[in-house]
N, CA, C and O atoms as a Maestro MAE file, in Angstrom:
{
 s_m_m2io_version
 :::
 2.0.0
}

f_m_ct {
 s_m_title
 :::
 protein
 m_atom[300] {
  # First column is atom index #
  i_m_mmod_type
  r_m_x_coord
  r_m_y_coord
  r_m_z_coord
  i_m_residue_number
  s_m_chain_name
  s_m_pdb_residue_name
  s_m_pdb_atom_name
  i_m_atomic_number
  :::
  1 25 13.227 7.994 -29.422 1 A "MET " " N  " 7
  2 3 13.869 7.114 -28.457 1 A "MET " " CA " 6
  3 2 13.750 5.683 -28.952 1 A "MET " " C  " 6
  4 15 12.775 5.353 -29.627 1 A "MET " " O  " 8
  5 25 14.713 4.823 -28.638 2 A "GLY " " N  " 7
  6 3 14.736 3.432 -29.083 2 A "GLY " " CA " 6
  7 2 13.671 2.605 -28.390 2 A "GLY " " C  " 6
  8 15 12.629 3.114 -27.978 2 A "GLY " " O  " 8
  9 25 13.956 1.329 -28.273 3 A "SER " " N  " 7
  10 3 12.988 0.428 -27.642 3 A "SER " " CA " 6
  11 2 12.848 0.745 -26.156 3 A "SER " " C  " 6
  12 15 13.747 1.306 -25.530 3 A "SER " " O  " 8
  13 25 11.703 0.371 -25.620 4 A "ALA " " N  " 7
  14 3 11.393 0.673 -24.226 4 A "ALA " " CA " 6
  15 2 12.316 -0.112 -23.290 4 A "ALA " " C  " 6
  16 15 12.630 -1.276 -23.537 4 A "ALA " " O  " 8
  17 25 12.736 0.542 -22.225 5 A "THR " " N  " 7
  18 3 13.541 -0.127 -21.208 5 A "THR " " CA " 6
  19 2 12.606 -0.753 -20.186 5 A "THR " " C  " 6
  20 15 11.395 -0.532 -20.226 5 A "THR " " O  " 8
  21 25 13.164 -1.529 -19.279 6 A "VAL " " N  " 7
  22 3 12.380 -2.124 -18.208 6 A "VAL " " CA " 6
  23 2 11.717 -1.026 -17.380 6 A "VAL " " C  " 6
  24 15 10.554 -1.145 -16.995 6 A "VAL " " O  " 8
  25 25 12.460 0.035 -17.111 7 A "LEU " " N  " 7
  26 3 11.907 1.147 -16.340 7 A "LEU " " CA " 6
  27 2 10.738 1.793 -17.074 7 A "LEU " " C  " 6
  28 15 9.733 2.143 -16.455 7 A "LEU " " O  " 8
  29 25 10.866 1.952 -18.399 8 A "ASP " " N  " 7
  30 3 9.757 2.503 -19.190 8 A "ASP " " CA " 6
  31 2 8.508 1.632 -19.050 8 A "ASP " " C  " 6
  32 15 7.397 2.142 -18.906 8 A "ASP " " O  " 8
  33 25 8.703 0.332 -19.093 9 A "SER " " N  " 7
  34 3 7.567 -0.594 -18.960 9 A "SER " " CA " 6
  35 2 6.921 -0.478 -17.582 9 A "SER " " C  " 6
  36 15 5.697 -0.492 -17.459 9 A "SER " " O  " 8
  37 25 7.749 -0.364 -16.556 10 A "ILE " " N  " 7
  38 3 7.224 -0.222 -15.197 10 A "ILE " " CA " 6
  39 2 6.438 1.077 -15.073 10 A "ILE " " C  " 6
  40 15 5.335 1.090 -14.527 10 A "ILE " " O  " 8
  41 25 7.008 2.172 -15.581 11 A "LEU " " N  " 7
  42 3 6.325 3.465 -15.512 11 A "LEU " " CA " 6
  43 2 5.003 3.436 -16.267 11 A "LEU " " C  " 6
  44 15 4.018 4.010 -15.803 11 A "LEU " " O  " 8
  45 25 4.966 2.786 -17.409 12 A "GLU " " N  " 7
  46 3 3.729 2.676 -18.179 12 A "GLU " " CA " 6
  47 2 2.660 1.944 -17.369 12 A "GLU " " C  " 6
  48 15 1.496 2.345 -17.352 12 A "GLU " " O  " 8
  49 25 3.071 0.870 -16.700 13 A "GLY " " N  " 7
  50 3 2.137 0.118 -15.870 13 A "GLY " " CA " 6
  51 2 1.639 0.930 -14.685 13 A "GLY " " C  " 6
  52 15 0.455 0.883 -14.350 13 A "GLY " " O  " 8
  53 25 2.534 1.672 -14.050 14 A "VAL " " N  " 7
  54 3 2.165 2.500 -12.905 14 A "VAL " " CA " 6
  55 2 1.195 3.595 -13.330 14 A "VAL " " C  " 6
  56 15 0.206 3.859 -12.646 14 A "VAL " " O  " 8
  57 25 1.482 4.225 -14.458 15 A "ARG " " N  " 7
  58 3 0.580 5.280 -14.955 15 A "ARG " " CA " 6
  59 2 -0.805 4.727 -15.250 15 A "ARG " " C  " 6
  60 15 -1.808 5.370 -14.939 15 A "ARG " " O  " 8
  61 25 -0.871 3.543 -15.844 16 A "ALA " " N  " 7
  62 3 -2.166 2.916 -16.132 16 A "ALA " " CA " 6
  63 2 -2.890 2.581 -14.829 16 A "ALA " " C  " 6
  64 15 -4.106 2.752 -14.731 16 A "ALA " " O  " 8
  65 25 -2.144 2.103 -13.824 17 A "ASP " " N  " 7
  66 3 -2.736 1.765 -12.527 17 A "ASP " " CA " 6
  67 2 -3.281 3.013 -11.840 17 A "ASP " " C  " 6
  68 15 -4.382 2.984 -11.289 17 A "ASP " " O  " 8
  69 25 -2.530 4.095 -11.868 18 A "VAL " " N  " 7
  70 3 -2.975 5.357 -11.264 18 A "VAL " " CA " 6
  71 2 -4.248 5.848 -11.950 18 A "VAL " " C  " 6
  72 15 -5.194 6.265 -11.281 18 A "VAL " " O  " 8
  73 25 -4.273 5.800 -13.280 19 A "ALA " " N  " 7
  74 3 -5.457 6.249 -14.020 19 A "ALA " " CA " 6
  75 2 -6.682 5.406 -13.667 19 A "ALA " " C  " 6
  76 15 -7.781 5.940 -13.511 19 A "ALA " " O  " 8
  77 25 -6.497 4.098 -13.540 20 A "ALA " " N  " 7
  78 3 -7.616 3.215 -13.189 20 A "ALA " " CA " 6
  79 2 -8.109 3.507 -11.777 20 A "ALA " " C  " 6
  80 15 -9.315 3.524 -11.533 20 A "ALA " " O  " 8
  81 25 -7.187 3.738 -10.848 21 A "ARG " " N  " 7
  82 3 -7.581 4.037 -9.472 21 A "ARG " " CA " 6
  83 2 -8.276 5.394 -9.374 21 A "ARG " " C  " 6
  84 15 -9.254 5.541 -8.641 21 A "ARG " " O  " 8
  85 25 -7.770 6.387 -10.115 22 A "GLU " " N  " 7
  86 3 -8.390 7.711 -10.083 22 A "GLU " " CA " 6
  87 2 -9.773 7.696 -10.723 22 A "GLU " " C  " 6
  88 15 -10.608 8.543 -10.407 22 A "GLU " " O  " 8
  89 25 -10.024 6.744 -11.617 23 A "ALA " " N  " 7
  90 3 -11.351 6.618 -12.215 23 A "ALA " " CA " 6
  91 2 -12.359 6.134 -11.178 23 A "ALA " " C  " 6
  92 15 -13.553 6.405 -11.302 23 A "ALA " " O  " 8
  93 25 -11.892 5.425 -10.164 24 A "VAL " " N  " 7
  94 3 -12.762 4.908 -9.110 24 A "VAL " " CA " 6
  95 2 -12.894 5.914 -7.969 24 A "VAL " " C  " 6
  96 15 -13.999 6.210 -7.515 24 A "VAL " " O  " 8
  97 25 -11.760 6.432 -7.513 25 A "VAL " " N  " 7
  98 3 -11.732 7.405 -6.411 25 A "VAL " " CA " 6
  99 2 -10.774 8.524 -6.812 25 A "VAL " " C  " 6
  100 15 -9.602 8.273 -7.093 25 A "VAL " " O  " 8
  101 25 -11.267 9.737 -6.837 26 A "SER " " N  " 7
  102 3 -10.426 10.859 -7.260 26 A "SER " " CA " 6
  103 2 -9.350 11.162 -6.222 26 A "SER " " C  " 6
  104 15 -9.489 10.838 -5.042 26 A "SER " " O  " 8
  105 25 -8.282 11.788 -6.688 27 A "LEU " " N  " 7
  106 3 -7.197 12.169 -5.787 27 A "LEU " " CA " 6
  107 2 -7.704 13.111 -4.700 27 A "LEU " " C  " 6
  108 15 -7.299 12.992 -3.543 27 A "LEU " " O  " 8
  109 25 -8.588 14.047 -5.057 28 A "SER " " N  " 7
  110 3 -9.115 14.974 -4.046 28 A "SER " " CA " 6
  111 2 -9.926 14.228 -2.983 28 A "SER " " C  " 6
  112 15 -9.900 14.600 -1.810 28 A "SER " " O  " 8
  113 25 -10.641 13.181 -3.386 29 A "GLU " " N  " 7
  114 3 -11.389 12.393 -2.400 29 A "GLU " " CA " 6
  115 2 -10.443 11.609 -1.492 29 A "GLU " " C  " 6
  116 15 -10.682 11.498 -0.290 29 A "GLU " " O  " 8
  117 25 -9.381 11.073 -2.062 30 A "VAL " " N  " 7
  118 3 -8.386 10.361 -1.255 30 A "VAL " " CA " 6
  119 2 -7.762 11.313 -0.236 30 A "VAL " " C  " 6
  120 15 -7.584 10.954 0.928 30 A "VAL " " O  " 8
  121 25 -7.430 12.532 -0.680 31 A "LYS " " N  " 7
  122 3 -6.857 13.516 0.240 31 A "LYS " " CA " 6
  123 2 -7.837 13.867 1.348 31 A "LYS " " C  " 6
  124 15 -7.437 14.014 2.503 31 A "LYS " " O  " 8
  125 25 -9.116 14.002 1.012 32 A "GLU " " N  " 7
  126 3 -10.138 14.304 2.022 32 A "GLU " " CA " 6
  127 2 -10.246 13.169 3.029 32 A "GLU " " C  " 6
  128 15 -10.285 13.414 4.235 32 A "GLU " " O  " 8
  129 25 -10.295 11.946 2.555 33 A "LEU " " N  " 7
  130 3 -10.363 10.794 3.457 33 A "LEU " " CA " 6
  131 2 -9.124 10.719 4.345 33 A "LEU " " C  " 6
  132 15 -9.229 10.421 5.534 33 A "LEU " " O  " 8
  133 25 -7.961 10.987 3.776 34 A "ALA " " N  " 7
  134 3 -6.717 10.950 4.548 34 A "ALA " " CA " 6
  135 2 -6.711 12.016 5.635 34 A "ALA " " C  " 6
  136 15 -6.209 11.780 6.735 34 A "ALA " " O  " 8
  137 25 -7.263 13.180 5.336 35 A "SER " " N  " 7
  138 3 -7.275 14.254 6.329 35 A "SER " " CA " 6
  139 2 -8.174 13.920 7.514 35 A "SER " " C  " 6
  140 15 -7.996 14.465 8.603 35 A "SER " " O  " 8
  141 25 -9.141 13.022 7.304 36 A "ARG " " N  " 7
  142 3 -10.056 12.637 8.389 36 A "ARG " " CA " 6
  143 2 -9.644 11.329 9.070 36 A "ARG " " C  " 6
  144 15 -10.297 10.895 10.019 36 A "ARG " " O  " 8
  145 25 -8.590 10.711 8.601 37 A "ALA " " N  " 7
  146 3 -8.150 9.433 9.162 37 A "ALA " " CA " 6
  147 2 -7.515 9.629 10.529 37 A "ALA " " C  " 6
  148 15 -7.045 10.717 10.865 37 A "ALA " " O  " 8
  149 25 -7.509 8.570 11.301 38 A "ALA " " N  " 7
  150 3 -6.862 8.595 12.617 38 A "ALA " " CA " 6
  151 2 -5.361 8.800 12.428 38 A "ALA " " C  " 6
  152 15 -4.801 8.372 11.419 38 A "ALA " " O  " 8
  153 25 -4.709 9.447 13.386 39 A "PRO " " N  " 7
  154 3 -3.260 9.637 13.261 39 A "PRO " " CA " 6
  155 2 -2.541 8.291 13.300 39 A "PRO " " C  " 6
  156 15 -3.049 7.336 13.889 39 A "PRO " " O  " 8
  157 25 -1.375 8.207 12.684 40 A "PRO " " N  " 7
  158 3 -0.643 6.934 12.680 40 A "PRO " " CA " 6
  159 2 -0.177 6.556 14.079 40 A "PRO " " C  " 6
  160 15 -0.013 7.411 14.950 40 A "PRO " " O  " 8
  161 25 0.030 5.281 14.272 41 A "ILE " " N  " 7
  162 3 0.526 4.769 15.550 41 A "ILE " " CA " 6
  163 2 1.991 5.176 15.710 41 A "ILE " " C  " 6
  164 15 2.758 5.135 14.748 41 A "ILE " " O  " 8
  165 25 2.374 5.566 16.914 42 A "ASP " " N  " 7
  166 3 3.764 5.945 17.197 42 A "ASP " " CA " 6
  167 2 4.569 4.671 17.446 42 A "ASP " " C  " 6
  168 15 4.607 4.160 18.565 42 A "ASP " " O  " 8
  169 25 5.206 4.171 16.402 43 A "VAL " " N  " 7
  170 3 5.948 2.917 16.485 43 A "VAL " " CA " 6
  171 2 7.134 3.037 17.432 43 A "VAL " " C  " 6
  172 15 7.427 2.100 18.175 43 A "VAL " " O  " 8
  173 25 7.810 4.157 17.416 44 A "MET " " N  " 7
  174 3 8.972 4.321 18.293 44 A "MET " " CA " 6
  175 2 8.568 4.281 19.763 44 A "MET " " C  " 6
  176 15 9.322 3.778 20.596 44 A "MET " " O  " 8
  177 25 7.403 4.797 20.086 45 A "ALA " " N  " 7
  178 3 6.923 4.725 21.470 45 A "ALA " " CA " 6
  179 2 6.700 3.266 21.865 45 A "ALA " " C  " 6
  180 15 6.971 2.880 23.002 45 A "ALA " " O  " 8
  181 25 6.211 2.464 20.936 46 A "ALA " " N  " 7
  182 3 6.013 1.037 21.223 46 A "ALA " " CA " 6
  183 2 7.351 0.343 21.477 46 A "ALA " " C  " 6
  184 15 7.448 -0.520 22.349 46 A "ALA " " O  " 8
  185 25 8.373 0.714 20.722 47 A "PHE " " N  " 7
  186 3 9.695 0.117 20.935 47 A "PHE " " CA " 6
  187 2 10.282 0.528 22.271 47 A "PHE " " C  " 6
  188 15 10.953 -0.269 22.926 47 A "PHE " " O  " 8
  189 25 10.034 1.763 22.679 48 A "ARG " " N  " 7
  190 3 10.611 2.268 23.928 48 A "ARG " " CA " 6
  191 2 9.854 1.785 25.166 48 A "ARG " " C  " 6
  192 15 10.410 1.783 26.264 48 A "ARG " " O  " 8
  193 25 8.614 1.383 25.005 49 A "ALA " " N  " 7
  194 3 7.797 0.964 26.144 49 A "ALA " " CA " 6
  195 2 8.336 -0.350 26.727 49 A "ALA " " C  " 6
  196 15 8.914 -1.171 26.015 49 A "ALA " " O  " 8
  197 25 8.131 -0.529 28.039 50 A "PRO " " N  " 7
  198 3 8.578 -1.789 28.645 50 A "PRO " " CA " 6
  199 2 7.729 -2.960 28.134 50 A "PRO " " C  " 6
  200 15 6.595 -2.781 27.690 50 A "PRO " " O  " 8
  201 25 8.302 -4.141 28.207 51 A "GLY " " N  " 7
  202 3 7.571 -5.340 27.784 51 A "GLY " " CA " 6
  203 2 7.833 -5.664 26.315 51 A "GLY " " C  " 6
  204 15 8.743 -5.131 25.680 51 A "GLY " " O  " 8
  205 25 7.005 -6.548 25.818 52 A "ILE " " N  " 7
  206 3 7.163 -7.021 24.450 52 A "ILE " " CA " 6
  207 2 6.152 -6.318 23.549 52 A "ILE " " C  " 6
  208 15 4.977 -6.192 23.893 52 A "ILE " " O  " 8
  209 25 6.620 -5.869 22.406 53 A "ALA " " N  " 7
  210 3 5.736 -5.255 21.408 53 A "ALA " " CA " 6
  211 2 5.878 -6.048 20.108 53 A "ALA " " C  " 6
  212 15 6.971 -6.483 19.746 53 A "ALA " " O  " 8
  213 25 4.778 -6.223 19.431 54 A "VAL " " N  " 7
  214 3 4.795 -6.987 18.182 54 A "VAL " " CA " 6
  215 2 4.355 -6.083 17.036 54 A "VAL " " C  " 6
  216 15 3.327 -5.409 17.108 54 A "VAL " " O  " 8
  217 25 5.150 -6.087 15.994 55 A "ILE " " N  " 7
  218 3 4.779 -5.420 14.751 55 A "ILE " " CA " 6
  219 2 4.692 -6.532 13.713 55 A "ILE " " C  " 6
  220 15 5.664 -7.251 13.485 55 A "ILE " " O  " 8
  221 25 3.535 -6.671 13.090 56 A "ALA " " N  " 7
  222 3 3.336 -7.787 12.169 56 A "ALA " " CA " 6
  223 2 2.715 -7.315 10.865 56 A "ALA " " C  " 6
  224 15 2.130 -6.234 10.784 56 A "ALA " " O  " 8
  225 25 2.856 -8.139 9.864 57 A "GLU " " N  " 7
  226 3 2.270 -7.867 8.557 57 A "GLU " " CA " 6
  227 2 1.524 -9.113 8.112 57 A "GLU " " C  " 6
  228 15 2.015 -10.230 8.271 57 A "GLU " " O  " 8
  229 25 0.357 -8.919 7.563 58 A "VAL " " N  " 7
  230 3 -0.380 -10.021 6.977 58 A "VAL " " CA " 6
  231 2 -0.202 -9.908 5.472 58 A "VAL " " C  " 6
  232 15 -0.692 -8.969 4.845 58 A "VAL " " O  " 8
  233 25 0.486 -10.848 4.918 59 A "LYS " " N  " 7
  234 3 0.759 -10.824 3.480 59 A "LYS " " CA " 6
  235 2 -0.266 -11.720 2.792 59 A "LYS " " C  " 6
  236 15 -0.239 -12.942 2.936 59 A "LYS " " O  " 8
  237 25 -1.163 -11.094 2.045 60 A "ARG " " N  " 7
  238 3 -2.235 -11.838 1.384 60 A "ARG " " CA " 6
  239 2 -1.815 -12.389 0.026 60 A "ARG " " C  " 6
  240 15 -2.327 -13.418 -0.414 60 A "ARG " " O  " 8
  241 25 -0.881 -11.706 -0.639 61 A "ALA " " N  " 7
  242 3 -0.469 -12.135 -1.972 61 A "ALA " " CA " 6
  243 2 0.973 -11.750 -2.240 61 A "ALA " " C  " 6
  244 15 1.534 -10.861 -1.600 61 A "ALA " " O  " 8
  245 25 1.550 -12.440 -3.196 62 A "SER " " N  " 7
  246 3 2.932 -12.203 -3.598 62 A "SER " " CA " 6
  247 2 2.973 -12.109 -5.123 62 A "SER " " C  " 6
  248 15 2.256 -12.839 -5.806 62 A "SER " " O  " 8
  249 25 3.806 -11.218 -5.661 63 A "PRO " " N  " 7
  250 3 3.902 -11.139 -7.118 63 A "PRO " " CA " 6
  251 2 4.325 -12.459 -7.754 63 A "PRO " " C  " 6
  252 15 3.879 -12.791 -8.852 63 A "PRO " " O  " 8
  253 25 5.176 -13.208 -7.074 64 A "SER " " N  " 7
  254 3 5.672 -14.455 -7.657 64 A "SER " " CA " 6
  255 2 4.800 -15.664 -7.337 64 A "SER " " C  " 6
  256 15 4.776 -16.619 -8.113 64 A "SER " " O  " 8
  257 25 4.079 -15.648 -6.206 65 A "ARG " " N  " 7
  258 3 3.304 -16.821 -5.794 65 A "ARG " " CA " 6
  259 2 1.799 -16.619 -5.909 65 A "ARG " " C  " 6
  260 15 1.033 -17.572 -5.761 65 A "ARG " " O  " 8
  261 25 1.371 -15.399 -6.170 66 A "GLY " " N  " 7
  262 3 -0.064 -15.139 -6.261 66 A "GLY " " CA " 6
  263 2 -0.692 -15.064 -4.879 66 A "GLY " " C  " 6
  264 15 -0.050 -14.631 -3.922 66 A "GLY " " O  " 8
  265 25 -1.952 -15.489 -4.774 67 A "GLU " " N  " 7
  266 3 -2.654 -15.415 -3.490 67 A "GLU " " CA " 6
  267 2 -2.044 -16.392 -2.494 67 A "GLU " " C  " 6
  268 15 -1.835 -17.566 -2.800 67 A "GLU " " O  " 8
  269 25 -1.763 -15.886 -1.301 68 A "LEU " " N  " 7
  270 3 -1.180 -16.698 -0.242 68 A "LEU " " CA " 6
  271 2 -2.218 -17.059 0.813 68 A "LEU " " C  " 6
  272 15 -2.213 -18.170 1.345 68 A "LEU " " O  " 8
  273 25 -3.110 -16.113 1.113 69 A "ALA " " N  " 7
  274 3 -4.099 -16.337 2.157 69 A "ALA " " CA " 6
  275 2 -5.341 -15.511 1.857 69 A "ALA " " C  " 6
  276 15 -5.259 -14.412 1.308 69 A "ALA " " O  " 8
  277 25 -6.464 -16.049 2.220 70 A "SER " " N  " 7
  278 3 -7.721 -15.333 2.033 70 A "SER " " CA " 6
  279 2 -8.197 -14.871 3.410 70 A "SER " " C  " 6
  280 15 -8.964 -15.564 4.079 70 A "SER " " O  " 8
  281 25 -7.731 -13.692 3.821 71 A "ILE " " N  " 7
  282 3 -8.032 -13.156 5.139 71 A "ILE " " CA " 6
  283 2 -8.786 -11.847 4.948 71 A "ILE " " C  " 6
  284 15 -8.222 -10.858 4.479 71 A "ILE " " O  " 8
  285 25 -10.054 -11.847 5.312 72 A "ALA " " N  " 7
  286 3 -10.885 -10.663 5.092 72 A "ALA " " CA " 6
  287 2 -10.479 -9.503 6.001 72 A "ALA " " C  " 6
  288 15 -10.308 -8.377 5.532 72 A "ALA " " O  " 8
  289 25 -10.325 -9.775 7.305 73 A "ASP " " N  " 7
  290 3 -10.003 -8.724 8.267 73 A "ASP " " CA " 6
  291 2 -8.996 -9.273 9.268 73 A "ASP " " C  " 6
  292 15 -9.391 -9.915 10.241 73 A "ASP " " O  " 8
  293 25 -7.701 -9.036 9.052 74 A "PRO " " N  " 7
  294 3 -6.692 -9.615 9.936 74 A "PRO " " CA " 6
  295 2 -6.701 -9.066 11.354 74 A "PRO " " C  " 6
  296 15 -6.161 -9.698 12.262 74 A "PRO " " O  " 8
  297 25 -7.300 -7.911 11.558 75 A "ALA " " N  " 7
  298 3 -7.330 -7.340 12.895 75 A "ALA " " CA " 6
  299 2 -8.356 -8.068 13.695 75 A "ALA " " C  " 6
  300 15 -8.559 -7.756 14.868 75 A "ALA " " O  " 8
  :::
 }
 m_bond[299] {
  # First column is bond index #
  i_m_from
  i_m_to
  i_m_order
  :::
  1 1 2 1
  2 2 3 1
  3 3 4 2
  4 3 5 1
  5 5 6 1
  6 6 7 1
  7 7 8 2
  8 7 9 1
  9 9 10 1
  10 10 11 1
  11 11 12 2
  12 11 13 1
  13 13 14 1
  14 14 15 1
  15 15 16 2
  16 15 17 1
  17 17 18 1
  18 18 19 1
  19 19 20 2
  20 19 21 1
  21 21 22 1
  22 22 23 1
  23 23 24 2
  24 23 25 1
  25 25 26 1
  26 26 27 1
  27 27 28 2
  28 27 29 1
  29 29 30 1
  30 30 31 1
  31 31 32 2
  32 31 33 1
  33 33 34 1
  34 34 35 1
  35 35 36 2
  36 35 37 1
  37 37 38 1
  38 38 39 1
  39 39 40 2
  40 39 41 1
  41 41 42 1
  42 42 43 1
  43 43 44 2
  44 43 45 1
  45 45 46 1
  46 46 47 1
  47 47 48 2
  48 47 49 1
  49 49 50 1
  50 50 51 1
  51 51 52 2
  52 51 53 1
  53 53 54 1
  54 54 55 1
  55 55 56 2
  56 55 57 1
  57 57 58 1
  58 58 59 1
  59 59 60 2
  60 59 61 1
  61 61 62 1
  62 62 63 1
  63 63 64 2
  64 63 65 1
  65 65 66 1
  66 66 67 1
  67 67 68 2
  68 67 69 1
  69 69 70 1
  70 70 71 1
  71 71 72 2
  72 71 73 1
  73 73 74 1
  74 74 75 1
  75 75 76 2
  76 75 77 1
  77 77 78 1
  78 78 79 1
  79 79 80 2
  80 79 81 1
  81 81 82 1
  82 82 83 1
  83 83 84 2
  84 83 85 1
  85 85 86 1
  86 86 87 1
  87 87 88 2
  88 87 89 1
  89 89 90 1
  90 90 91 1
  91 91 92 2
  92 91 93 1
  93 93 94 1
  94 94 95 1
  95 95 96 2
  96 95 97 1
  97 97 98 1
  98 98 99 1
  99 99 100 2
  100 99 101 1
  101 101 102 1
  102 102 103 1
  103 103 104 2
  104 103 105 1
  105 105 106 1
  106 106 107 1
  107 107 108 2
  108 107 109 1
  109 109 110 1
  110 110 111 1
  111 111 112 2
  112 111 113 1
  113 113 114 1
  114 114 115 1
  115 115 116 2
  116 115 117 1
  117 117 118 1
  118 118 119 1
  119 119 120 2
  120 119 121 1
  121 121 122 1
  122 122 123 1
  123 123 124 2
  124 123 125 1
  125 125 126 1
  126 126 127 1
  127 127 128 2
  128 127 129 1
  129 129 130 1
  130 130 131 1
  131 131 132 2
  132 131 133 1
  133 133 134 1
  134 134 135 1
  135 135 136 2
  136 135 137 1
  137 137 138 1
  138 138 139 1
  139 139 140 2
  140 139 141 1
  141 141 142 1
  142 142 143 1
  143 143 144 2
  144 143 145 1
  145 145 146 1
  146 146 147 1
  147 147 148 2
  148 147 149 1
  149 149 150 1
  150 150 151 1
  151 151 152 2
  152 151 153 1
  153 153 154 1
  154 154 155 1
  155 155 156 2
  156 155 157 1
  157 157 158 1
  158 158 159 1
  159 159 160 2
  160 159 161 1
  161 161 162 1
  162 162 163 1
  163 163 164 2
  164 163 165 1
  165 165 166 1
  166 166 167 1
  167 167 168 2
  168 167 169 1
  169 169 170 1
  170 170 171 1
  171 171 172 2
  172 171 173 1
  173 173 174 1
  174 174 175 1
  175 175 176 2
  176 175 177 1
  177 177 178 1
  178 178 179 1
  179 179 180 2
  180 179 181 1
  181 181 182 1
  182 182 183 1
  183 183 184 2
  184 183 185 1
  185 185 186 1
  186 186 187 1
  187 187 188 2
  188 187 189 1
  189 189 190 1
  190 190 191 1
  191 191 192 2
  192 191 193 1
  193 193 194 1
  194 194 195 1
  195 195 196 2
  196 195 197 1
  197 197 198 1
  198 198 199 1
  199 199 200 2
  200 199 201 1
  201 201 202 1
  202 202 203 1
  203 203 204 2
  204 203 205 1
  205 205 206 1
  206 206 207 1
  207 207 208 2
  208 207 209 1
  209 209 210 1
  210 210 211 1
  211 211 212 2
  212 211 213 1
  213 213 214 1
  214 214 215 1
  215 215 216 2
  216 215 217 1
  217 217 218 1
  218 218 219 1
  219 219 220 2
  220 219 221 1
  221 221 222 1
  222 222 223 1
  223 223 224 2
  224 223 225 1
  225 225 226 1
  226 226 227 1
  227 227 228 2
  228 227 229 1
  229 229 230 1
  230 230 231 1
  231 231 232 2
  232 231 233 1
  233 233 234 1
  234 234 235 1
  235 235 236 2
  236 235 237 1
  237 237 238 1
  238 238 239 1
  239 239 240 2
  240 239 241 1
  241 241 242 1
  242 242 243 1
  243 243 244 2
  244 243 245 1
  245 245 246 1
  246 246 247 1
  247 247 248 2
  248 247 249 1
  249 249 250 1
  250 250 251 1
  251 251 252 2
  252 251 253 1
  253 253 254 1
  254 254 255 1
  255 255 256 2
  256 255 257 1
  257 257 258 1
  258 258 259 1
  259 259 260 2
  260 259 261 1
  261 261 262 1
  262 262 263 1
  263 263 264 2
  264 263 265 1
  265 265 266 1
  266 266 267 1
  267 267 268 2
  268 267 269 1
  269 269 270 1
  270 270 271 1
  271 271 272 2
  272 271 273 1
  273 273 274 1
  274 274 275 1
  275 275 276 2
  276 275 277 1
  277 277 278 1
  278 278 279 1
  279 279 280 2
  280 279 281 1
  281 281 282 1
  282 282 283 1
  283 283 284 2
  284 283 285 1
  285 285 286 1
  286 286 287 1
  287 287 288 2
  288 287 289 1
  289 289 290 1
  290 290 291 1
  291 291 292 2
  292 291 293 1
  293 293 294 1
  294 294 295 1
  295 295 296 2
  296 295 297 1
  297 297 298 1
  298 298 299 1
  299 299 300 2
  :::
 }
}
């Protein structure tokens, strides 16, 4: 195959990231933790409920701007 495409570069980075993460926490451990996690919040029920509901995101960093905020626990 010729020179690497942008997609090839992205995939290479993702594979390296997955390998680094699996070196810290195995996939089987992640699955075990996920199976014991609380069920997700029913967002549609919040939309249907009377009154005002807020869905928010705390963005700590951006690929283009770097760190935006140093917030340890936004909740």
